[in-house]
C-alpha positions as CSV (number, residue, x, y, z in Angstrom):
1,M,112.4,125.4,58.4
2,R,109.1,127.3,58.6
3,S,107.3,124.4,57.0
4,L,108.5,121.9,59.6
5,P,105.6,122.5,62.1
6,A,103.1,122.0,59.2
7,L,104.8,118.8,58.1
8,L,104.8,117.5,61.7
9,L,101.1,118.3,62.1
10,L,100.4,116.5,58.7
11,A,102.5,113.5,59.8
12,V,100.5,113.2,63.1
13,A,97.2,113.4,61.2
14,A,98.4,110.9,58.6
15,V,99.5,108.4,61.3
16,W,96.2,108.6,63.1
17,A,94.0,108.9,60.0
18,S,94.0,105.1,59.5
19,S,91.8,104.8,62.6
20,L,89.0,106.7,60.9
21,G,87.5,103.5,59.3
22,A,87.8,101.4,62.5
23,G,85.1,100.5,64.9
24,F,85.1,100.5,68.6
25,V,87.7,98.0,70.1
26,F,88.6,96.4,73.4
27,D,87.4,98.6,76.3
28,D,85.8,101.2,74.0
29,W,82.4,99.5,74.4
30,A,82.5,99.7,78.2
31,D,84.3,103.0,78.5
32,V,82.7,105.0,75.7
33,V,79.5,103.4,74.4
34,E,77.9,101.9,77.5
35,N,79.4,104.3,80.2
36,A,76.8,106.8,81.4
37,A,79.5,109.2,82.4
38,A,80.6,109.3,78.7
39,Q,77.1,110.1,77.4
40,A,75.9,113.6,76.8
41,A,72.5,113.0,78.4
42,T,73.9,111.7,81.7
43,F,77.4,113.2,81.9
44,L,76.5,116.1,84.4
45,D,74.7,113.7,86.7
46,R,77.7,111.4,86.8
47,L,80.4,114.1,87.0
48,P,80.8,114.1,90.8
49,T,81.8,110.4,90.8
50,T,83.6,110.3,87.5
51,L,87.2,109.3,87.2
52,R,89.1,111.3,84.5
53,P,86.4,113.9,84.1
54,L,88.1,115.8,81.3
55,L,88.3,112.6,79.2
56,K,84.7,111.8,79.9
57,A,83.7,115.3,79.0
58,S,85.4,114.9,75.6
59,Y,83.5,111.6,75.1
60,A,80.2,113.3,76.2
61,L,80.8,116.2,73.8
62,Q,81.4,113.8,70.9
63,D,78.3,111.8,71.9
64,W,76.3,115.0,71.8
65,L,77.8,115.8,68.4
66,H,77.4,112.5,66.6
67,G,76.1,109.8,69.0
68,P,77.9,106.5,69.4
69,W,79.4,106.5,65.9
70,A,83.0,105.1,66.0
71,P,84.4,107.1,63.0
72,G,83.2,110.3,64.7
73,F,85.0,109.4,67.9
74,H,88.2,108.5,66.0
75,A,88.0,111.8,64.0
76,G,87.6,113.7,67.3
77,N,90.7,111.9,68.7
78,V,92.7,112.6,65.5
79,L,91.9,116.3,65.9
80,L,92.9,116.2,69.6
81,H,96.3,114.6,68.7
82,V,96.9,117.3,66.0
83,A,95.9,120.1,68.5
84,T,98.1,118.7,71.2
85,T,101.0,118.5,68.8
86,A,100.4,122.1,67.8
87,V,100.3,123.2,71.4
88,V,103.6,121.4,72.2
89,L,105.2,123.0,69.2
90,L,104.0,126.5,70.3
91,L,105.3,125.9,73.8
92,L,108.7,124.6,72.5
93,R,109.0,127.6,70.2
94,R,108.2,130.0,73.0
95,L,110.5,128.2,75.5
96,C,113.4,128.0,73.1
97,G,112.9,131.5,71.9
98,Q,112.9,132.7,75.6
99,A,116.0,130.6,76.3
100,L,117.8,132.2,73.4
101,A,116.8,135.7,74.5
102,D,117.7,135.1,78.1
103,Q,121.1,133.3,77.7
104,R,124.4,134.7,76.7
105,H,125.5,132.7,73.7
106,T,128.5,131.0,75.2
107,P,129.5,127.6,74.0
108,S,128.3,124.7,76.0
109,P,131.1,122.6,77.6
110,V,129.1,119.4,77.0
111,M,128.0,120.1,73.4
112,P,130.1,123.1,72.1
113,G,127.8,124.0,69.2
114,L,124.6,123.9,71.2
115,D,123.1,127.0,72.9
116,P,123.1,126.6,76.7
117,G,119.4,127.4,77.0
118,I,118.4,124.8,74.4
119,Q,120.7,122.2,76.0
120,Q,119.1,122.8,79.4
121,T,115.6,122.6,77.9
122,A,116.4,119.3,76.1
123,Q,117.8,117.8,79.3
124,V,114.7,118.8,81.3
125,C,112.4,117.3,78.6
126,E,114.5,114.2,78.4
127,T,114.5,113.7,82.2
128,R,110.7,114.3,82.5
129,S,109.9,111.9,79.7
130,E,112.1,109.2,81.3
131,H,110.3,109.6,84.6
132,W,107.0,109.3,82.9
133,I,107.9,106.2,80.9
134,A,109.4,104.6,83.9
135,G,106.5,105.5,86.1
136,S,108.7,107.1,88.7
137,S,108.8,110.6,90.2
138,P,111.9,112.8,90.1
139,A,112.2,112.4,93.9
140,M,112.7,108.6,93.4
141,T,116.0,109.1,91.5
């Protein structure tokens, strides 16, 4: 069970690794290559009027590291996907560990074999993802 996080991180890297050989596609030219807010030399000048500044900062950092080289941008994005997965795993481990420590281990009436803290966490995560996918806020339900 300890190797599950490592396997998940490897799976994420493997899924996205196929993008390493690809060039820029669709809106990449306008959003990454030709956008002054995504270029290292002009990022700070454009920052006050930039939409999604954290995204543009990551583009500007990659532009500074390797210029407008598509495989470099794809490699940076693969690393971001792996890092994001690692953070989510750490948060879930901490959240589930805290739920196990805080809850009395009484059987759940809905799913008898499942710890109540884990069940509540799963329900919250499921609800949040449904709202995100549907584009609605919890107040709309």
